[in-house]
C-alpha positions as MATLAB code, in Angstrom:
seq = 'XXXXXXXXXXXXXXXXXXXXXXXXXXXXXXXXXXXXXXXXXXXXXXXXXXXXXXXXXXXXXXXXXXXXXXXXXXXXXXXXXXXXXXXXXXXXXXXXXXXXXXXXXXXXXXXXXXXXXXXXXX';
ca = [
      19.194  -12.014  -21.783;
      17.344  -12.332  -18.489;
      19.453  -13.653  -15.670;
      19.309  -14.096  -11.926;
      21.342  -10.924  -11.387;
      18.953   -8.899  -13.542;
      15.999  -10.267  -11.589;
      17.669   -9.271   -8.307;
      18.244   -5.707   -9.530;
      14.694   -5.241  -10.807;
      13.237   -6.939   -7.741;
      15.126   -4.666   -5.367;
      14.121   -1.525   -7.300;
      10.469   -2.659   -7.283;
      10.627   -3.426   -3.560;
      12.206   -0.039   -2.814;
       9.589    1.856   -4.829;
       6.707   -0.098   -3.307;
       7.919    0.386    0.258;
       8.810    4.028   -0.249;
       5.529    5.067   -1.847;
       3.062    2.792   -0.006;
       2.051    5.658    2.289;
       3.625    4.445    5.523;
       6.944    6.317    5.559;
       5.665    9.234    3.493;
       1.871    9.651    3.775;
       0.044   10.505    0.571;
      -0.944   13.847    2.086;
       2.772   14.754    2.195;
       3.725   13.430   -1.260;
       4.181   15.787   -4.177;
       1.317   15.498   -6.664;
       3.557   14.101   -9.405;
       4.522   11.103   -7.224;
       1.048   10.217   -5.945;
       0.366    7.859   -8.849;
       3.010    5.530   -7.378;
       0.975    5.405   -4.180;
      -2.101    4.196   -6.051;
      -0.032    1.689   -8.089;
       1.712    0.122   -5.071;
      -0.084   -3.010   -3.823;
       1.298   -2.437   -0.337;
      -0.639    0.845   -0.090;
      -3.902   -1.079   -0.549;
      -2.832   -3.543    2.146;
      -2.084   -0.694    4.546;
      -5.373    1.056    3.772;
      -7.384   -2.101    4.415;
      -5.537   -3.006    7.611;
      -5.257    0.461    9.130;
      -8.872    1.389    8.452;
     -10.192   -1.753   10.154;
      -7.754   -1.608   13.075;
      -8.035    2.091   13.975;
     -11.683    2.820   13.127;
     -13.667    3.916   16.157;
     -16.826    5.954   16.723;
     -18.347    7.019   20.019;
     -17.136    8.172   23.416;
     -14.998    5.108   24.161;
     -12.438    5.845   21.435;
      -8.821    6.125   22.571;
      -7.330    9.617   22.530;
      -3.831   10.695   21.599;
      -1.989   13.917   22.305;
      -0.333   15.466   19.264;
       2.929   17.276   20.069;
       2.315   21.011   19.792;
      -1.481   20.668   19.770;
      -3.629   22.140   22.507;
      -6.102   19.244   22.765;
      -6.175   15.484   22.361;
      -7.779   13.865   19.312;
      -9.041   10.349   18.734;
      -6.594    7.927   17.195;
      -8.931    7.336   14.240;
      -9.199   11.078   13.511;
      -5.415   11.412   13.587;
      -4.730    8.354   11.423;
      -7.520    9.031    8.917;
      -6.402   12.636    8.477;
      -2.679   11.980    8.127;
      -2.918    8.820    6.012;
      -6.075    9.726    4.023;
      -7.953    6.617    5.171;
     -11.649    5.965    4.637;
     -13.356    3.163    6.522;
     -15.972    2.826    3.791;
     -13.292    1.809    1.245;
     -12.008   -1.235    3.159;
     -13.774   -3.764    0.907;
     -12.689   -1.912   -2.215;
      -9.094   -2.285   -1.001;
      -9.575   -6.012   -0.424;
     -11.133   -6.397   -3.875;
      -8.209   -4.600   -5.512;
      -5.776   -6.862   -3.649;
      -7.611   -9.997   -4.790;
      -7.645   -8.676   -8.365;
      -3.913   -7.891   -8.232;
      -3.224  -11.394   -6.917;
      -5.219  -12.975   -9.754;
      -3.389  -10.865  -12.355;
       0.044  -11.767  -10.952;
      -0.849  -15.459  -10.819;
      -2.163  -15.387  -14.408;
       0.987  -13.603  -15.614;
       3.126  -16.166  -13.805;
       1.261  -19.082  -15.365;
       1.439  -17.537  -18.842;
       5.140  -16.833  -18.397;
       5.845  -20.384  -17.275;
       3.835  -21.751  -20.171;
       5.120  -19.646  -23.080;
       8.544  -18.240  -22.113;
      11.550  -20.534  -22.218;
      15.120  -19.278  -21.813;
      16.846  -22.613  -22.312;
      19.586  -22.706  -24.906;
      19.610  -25.851  -26.983;
];
């Protein structure tokens, strides 16, 4: 039977998997190919893509530069972030749309669960 303890266990495993495979600690470019599907399934990865692409995007001569340890020349922050985290500025609205769709699906599942599932013992 479902219980509060079971929900805590599954919630912590879900949170661990989402945080581990969202692309922040381990970028998708460094993930083994067999684990990359978790990156695309994690809602937090879409949040990070949308936020990072809008915050770090820059074109022109006024872009901030960063020095990579071991590199001979400085690169723009956007070039570094987009290369290492596989970001595309053009996909920012796709990411937002996927997040809105995921929110609608979770809310619908919650409403259906509250309506049709009852664990009360009578």
